[in-house]
C-alpha positions as a printed Julia matrix, in Angstrom:
307×3 Matrix{Float64}:
 -36.74   -8.81   -0.76
 -34.96   -8.77   -4.14
 -31.59   -7.06   -3.77
 -29.05   -5.69   -6.25
 -25.46   -5.19   -5.09
 -23.56   -2.42   -6.85
 -19.9    -2.09   -5.88
 -16.38   -3.3    -6.38
 -13.22   -4.65   -4.8
 -12.9    -6.31   -1.39
 -15.6    -4.28    0.32
 -18.16   -5.05   -2.37
 -17.26   -8.73   -2.14
 -17.57   -8.74    1.66
 -21.03   -7.15    1.5
 -22.19   -9.66   -1.12
 -20.85  -12.58    0.93
 -22.56  -11.29    4.06
 -25.9   -10.86    2.3
 -25.74  -14.3     0.67
 -24.52  -15.84    3.91
 -27.74  -15.01    5.62
 -29.93  -16.05    2.71
 -30.79  -12.73    1.08
 -32.18  -12.9    -2.47
 -29.46  -11.14   -4.49
 -30.78  -10.99   -8.06
 -27.93   -9.1    -9.72
 -24.47   -7.65   -9.19
 -23.17   -4.48  -10.84
 -19.43   -3.85  -10.79
 -16.75   -1.91  -12.65
 -15.84   -2.95  -16.21
 -12.83   -5.26  -16.53
  -9.48   -3.57  -17.08
  -7.46   -4.95  -19.94
  -4.72   -7.14  -18.56
  -5.92   -6.58  -14.99
  -7.14   -9.02  -12.39
 -10.9    -9.69  -12.21
 -12.74   -7.63   -9.63
 -13.2    -9.64   -6.39
 -16.9    -8.76   -6.36
 -17.3   -10.13   -9.87
 -15.49  -13.35   -8.96
 -17.71  -13.8    -5.92
 -20.86  -13.32   -7.99
 -19.62  -15.78  -10.61
 -18.99  -18.42   -7.95
 -22.54  -18.0    -6.7
 -24.17  -17.92  -10.12
 -25.51  -14.39   -9.71
 -26.08  -12.39  -12.92
 -23.31   -9.82  -13.45
 -23.57   -6.43  -15.18
 -20.62   -4.15  -15.92
 -21.87   -0.96  -17.59
 -19.42    1.81  -18.44
 -22.2     4.32  -17.83
 -25.49    4.15  -15.96
 -26.94    6.85  -18.19
 -27.56    4.53  -21.13
 -31.23    3.52  -21.66
 -30.4    -0.17  -22.01
 -28.8    -0.16  -18.54
 -31.98    1.3   -17.12
 -34.03   -1.37  -18.88
 -31.91   -4.33  -17.79
 -31.99   -3.22  -14.16
 -35.75   -2.71  -14.25
 -36.12   -6.23  -15.66
 -34.57   -7.61  -12.47
 -37.55   -6.2   -10.52
 -35.38   -5.21   -7.53
 -36.72   -4.01   -4.2
 -33.44   -2.51   -2.97
 -30.04   -1.57   -4.39
 -27.12   -1.85   -1.96
 -24.19    0.31   -3.11
 -20.93   -0.95   -1.64
 -17.92    1.13   -2.73
 -19.24    2.77   -5.89
 -17.16    5.3    -7.84
 -19.17    5.43  -11.07
 -21.94    8.06  -11.04
 -25.45    6.62  -10.87
 -28.26    9.0   -11.94
 -31.35    9.42   -9.8
 -33.53    7.75  -12.42
 -31.56    4.53  -11.88
 -31.38    4.92   -8.1
 -35.17    5.01   -8.04
 -35.69    1.76  -10.0
 -35.78   -0.48   -6.89
 -39.2    -0.16   -5.24
 -37.63    0.66   -1.85
 -34.8     2.78   -3.24
 -30.99    2.61   -3.05
 -28.65    2.88   -0.07
 -24.91    3.62   -0.15
 -21.86    3.27    2.12
 -19.56    6.24    2.64
 -16.54    6.15    4.99
 -17.02    9.46    6.77
 -19.52   11.17    9.04
 -21.5    13.01    6.4
 -21.77   15.89    5.69
 -18.06   16.0     6.63
 -15.58   14.77    4.04
 -17.76   14.24    1.03
 -15.71   13.04   -1.91
 -13.52   10.14   -3.01
 -10.69   10.23   -0.42
 -12.74   10.6     2.74
 -10.49    8.34    4.84
  -7.17    9.99    3.98
  -8.04   13.58    4.78
  -9.26   13.29    8.41
  -5.97   11.57    9.29
  -3.85   14.05    7.33
  -5.58   16.97    9.05
  -5.07   15.45   12.49
  -8.72   14.9    13.34
  -9.54   12.66   16.32
 -12.77   11.11   15.03
 -14.28    9.94   11.79
 -16.81    7.27   10.95
 -19.13    5.91    8.32
 -22.52    6.76    6.92
 -25.17    4.73    5.16
 -27.23    7.17    3.14
 -29.84    7.42    0.4
 -27.9     8.72   -2.64
 -29.35   11.33   -4.96
 -28.05   13.46   -7.83
 -25.64   15.31   -5.52
 -22.24   13.92   -4.56
 -22.7    12.27   -1.14
 -25.52   14.71   -0.39
 -28.48   12.38    0.18
 -30.37   11.81    3.45
 -28.63    9.69    6.07
 -29.99    6.33    7.21
 -27.43    5.55    9.95
 -23.95    6.5    11.1
 -21.2     4.98   13.22
 -18.28    6.85   14.82
 -14.64    5.72   14.93
 -11.87    7.24   17.03
  -8.69    8.03   15.09
  -5.74    6.91   17.18
  -2.4     8.61   16.65
  -1.01    5.29   15.43
  -3.66    4.75   12.77
  -2.68    4.74    9.12
  -5.06    4.91    6.2
  -4.77    1.13    5.9
  -5.31    0.25    9.56
  -8.21    2.67   10.02
  -9.99    1.25    6.99
  -9.3    -2.47    7.25
  -9.48   -2.74   11.06
 -12.47   -0.46   11.59
 -14.32    1.2     8.72
 -14.38   -1.94    6.55
 -15.86   -4.46    9.04
 -18.11   -1.85   10.65
 -19.3    -0.88    7.18
 -20.34   -4.42    6.31
 -22.28   -4.71    9.57
 -23.88   -1.3     9.0
 -24.96   -2.36    5.51
 -26.68   -5.45    6.9
 -28.39   -3.43    9.62
 -29.54   -0.91    7.04
 -31.02   -3.65    4.84
 -32.96   -4.9     7.87
 -34.23   -1.41    8.63
 -35.4    -0.95    5.05
 -37.17   -4.32    5.11
 -38.86   -3.42    8.41
 -39.97   -0.01    7.17
 -37.84    1.6     9.89
 -35.11    3.26    7.81
 -34.94    7.01    8.48
 -34.05    9.69    5.94
 -32.33   12.41    7.95
 -31.4    15.36    5.77
 -27.77   16.49    5.89
 -26.8    19.92    7.14
 -25.35   21.19    3.87
 -23.99   24.32    5.57
 -21.65   22.09    7.6
 -20.47   20.09    4.59
 -16.89   19.75    3.44
 -15.68   18.28    0.17
 -12.22   17.04   -0.71
 -11.05   15.63   -4.01
  -8.72   12.7    -4.57
  -5.69   12.49   -2.3
  -3.18   12.45   -5.12
   0.58   12.14   -5.37
   1.23   15.82   -5.92
  -0.62   16.73   -2.69
   1.38   14.55   -0.31
   4.96   15.73   -0.72
   6.7    15.98    2.65
   8.0    19.37    3.78
  10.57   18.48    6.42
  10.4    21.99    7.87
   6.86   21.37    9.12
   6.25   20.19   12.72
   6.73   16.47   13.27
   3.03   15.87   13.94
   2.09   17.49   10.63
   4.56   15.28    8.75
   3.49   12.2    10.7
  -0.19   12.84    9.86
   0.65   13.26    6.18
   2.7    10.06    6.01
   0.25    7.83    7.89
  -2.78    9.33    6.15
  -1.23    8.4     2.8
  -0.11    4.88    3.71
  -0.5     2.7     1.71
  -1.83    5.03   -1.0
  -0.96    7.34   -2.61
   2.19    7.25   -0.46
   3.67   10.44    1.02
   7.0    11.18   -0.59
  10.21   13.08   -0.44
  13.25   13.26   -2.71
  16.8    12.0    -2.38
  19.36   13.26   -4.86
  16.5    14.42   -7.07
  14.66   11.08   -7.17
  11.2    10.48   -5.66
  11.03    8.2    -2.62
   7.72    7.14   -1.02
   7.62    6.58    2.73
   5.78    3.7     4.42
   5.57    1.89    7.76
   6.75    4.93    9.68
   6.47    6.02   13.3
   7.26    9.26   15.03
  10.11    9.72   17.49
   9.56   12.56   19.96
  13.24   13.28   20.62
  14.49   16.28   18.67
  17.98   16.55   17.2
  20.0    19.73   16.63
  20.31   19.12   12.9
  18.69   20.42    9.72
  15.12   19.28    8.94
  15.25   16.41    6.47
  18.65   15.27    7.7
  19.19   11.55    8.27
  19.89   10.98   11.97
  20.13    7.19   12.03
  20.43    4.25    9.64
  20.18    0.6    10.62
  19.33   -2.7     8.94
  15.59   -2.09    9.23
  15.02    1.66    8.99
  16.15    5.19    8.43
  15.36    8.08   10.77
  14.9    11.63    9.49
  14.81   14.88   11.43
  11.88   17.28   11.74
  12.2    20.6    13.62
  10.76   19.12   16.83
  11.35   15.39   16.52
  12.16   12.61   14.07
  10.4    10.21   11.74
  11.54    6.58   11.65
  10.73    5.0     8.29
  10.51    1.22    7.98
   9.84    0.8     4.27
  10.32    2.93    1.17
   9.35    2.78   -2.46
  11.8     4.3    -4.93
  10.32    5.55   -8.21
   9.6     2.68  -10.59
  10.31    0.02   -7.96
   8.45   -2.03   -5.38
   8.43   -1.35   -1.66
  11.56   -2.43    0.14
  13.01   -2.22    3.62
  14.27    1.28    4.29
  17.55    0.01    5.75
  18.15   -2.21    2.75
  17.45    0.66    0.37
  19.73    3.01    2.34
  22.6     0.53    2.12
  22.09    0.12   -1.61
  21.74    3.88   -2.22
  24.68    4.82   -0.04
  22.59    6.81    2.45
  24.5     7.72    5.61
  23.85    9.77    8.71
  24.01   13.43    7.72
  22.49   12.97    4.27
  19.46   15.14    3.61
  16.08   14.49    2.01
  13.94   16.96    0.13
  16.63   19.47   -0.73
  15.77   19.86   -4.43
């Protein structure tokens, strides 16, 4: 079976490595165009090392892109972390169609930040879907799904890299096998049950220290490492990372610093506290929260988010 891999970054690379590792015939790799001054995409580097033809179109709507893909005579396109829109005319070029990975239990959490939002909203389960993409955004029929429990300690990073990433690679391989065997279902999504969320952006993850601790905790961990939930100190933006919640409440104002040590700072919520291990001041790299507090002159009793 002649396979095209369309994707990017570490997940795309992992899927390509897994397919090649078991001897699949990968005839072409499509990935995002190079960014000026940026590092090469890991998927592109992997394809180069293996001598696989690489294509980096800025748009899949151009006729020449359609023609070059058709010339590869593919049987299946495996879409592993794709953010560039692919029209249905291109999806249909492979004789057996195209399948795509999405890190949520479709039809829930369609859209580009489908890992952040279930954590931020305090949901207890999420998962992944392999589906047959069409012209709609994450609306195509589902081939298979896998469920993941969201633990209260999970961050965006741990949920993805420890669970949704490796499970996704395995699910992709299983889906390829099902397609080859003619046993790949196409279960239509219940569009009435669908939700859609846009990008989890900086302006949406500002901490309101007057909210319950669990709400703040969900926001911080669901944004870690990106885009990074944030607060302000003396008018400057400060992103919060490597945090954990502390159940003990203090009789102080929300946002007030209750403890500072060499490794962390602890900040009050109405019904508990948030211990922050690392911070990222505007225009700087991440640093230890205790180190930053010492440098910035932060003491017990100082308050965050008062502007």
